[in-house]
C-alpha positions in Angstrom: -27.5 -32.5 266.9 -25.8 -32.8 270.2 -22.8 -35.1 269.8 -21.3 -37.0 272.8 -18.5 -39.0 271.2 -16.3 -38.8 268.1 -13.7 -41.1 266.6 -11.5 -40.9 263.5 -10.7 -43.9 261.4 -7.0 -44.9 261.8 -6.3 -43.6 258.3 -7.9 -40.2 259.1 -10.3 -40.3 256.2 -13.6 -40.6 258.1 -15.1 -39.3 261.3 -17.8 -40.9 263.4 -20.1 -39.0 265.7 -22.3 -40.5 268.4 -25.4 -38.4 268.9 -27.9 -37.6 271.6 -30.7 -38.9 269.2 -29.2 -42.4 269.4 -27.7 -42.3 266.0 -24.1 -42.6 264.8 -23.1 -40.5 261.8 -20.2 -41.1 259.5 -18.5 -38.3 257.5 -16.0 -38.5 254.7 -13.4 -35.9 255.5 -12.3 -35.4 251.9 -15.7 -34.3 250.8 -17.2 -33.2 254.1 -20.3 -35.2 253.3 -22.2 -37.5 255.6 -21.9 -41.0 254.1 -23.9 -43.0 256.6 -26.3 -42.9 259.5 -26.2 -45.9 261.8 -29.3 -46.7 263.8 -30.1 -49.3 266.4 -29.4 -47.9 269.8 -32.3 -46.8 272.0 -30.5 -44.0 273.8 -27.6 -41.6 273.3 -24.3 -42.9 272.1 -21.5 -42.0 274.5 -18.4 -43.7 273.2 -17.0 -44.8 269.9 -13.8 -46.7 268.8 -12.7 -47.9 265.4 -10.8 -51.2 265.0 -7.1 -50.8 264.0 -7.9 -51.4 260.3 -11.0 -49.1 260.3 -13.4 -51.8 259.2 -15.4 -52.0 262.4 -16.8 -49.4 264.7 -17.7 -50.2 268.3 -20.3 -48.0 270.0 -21.6 -47.9 273.6 -24.9 -46.4 274.5 -27.0 -45.1 277.4 -29.3 -48.0 276.7 -26.6 -50.3 278.2 -25.7 -52.0 274.9 -22.5 -52.2 272.9 -22.7 -52.7 269.2 -20.2 -53.5 266.5 -20.8 -52.0 263.1 -19.2 -53.1 259.8 -18.1 -49.8 258.2 -16.7 -51.3 255.0 -20.1 -51.2 253.3 -20.8 -47.6 254.3 
């Protein structure tokens, strides 16, 4: 998958990747396992930013939308 954006959680335990297929994937860096796939955008994801406490992820897409994701449940 082509990835346009990446962001680490503030604690460095997870990595988010914004993909060309309009998904966001979250990886646990201790296990190197994908722990979540976030869907909802209709175009590629080109920027990502975690909140200071890591509980939220903001994404911006080529579909001209911004989404806020709750990452505590993932």
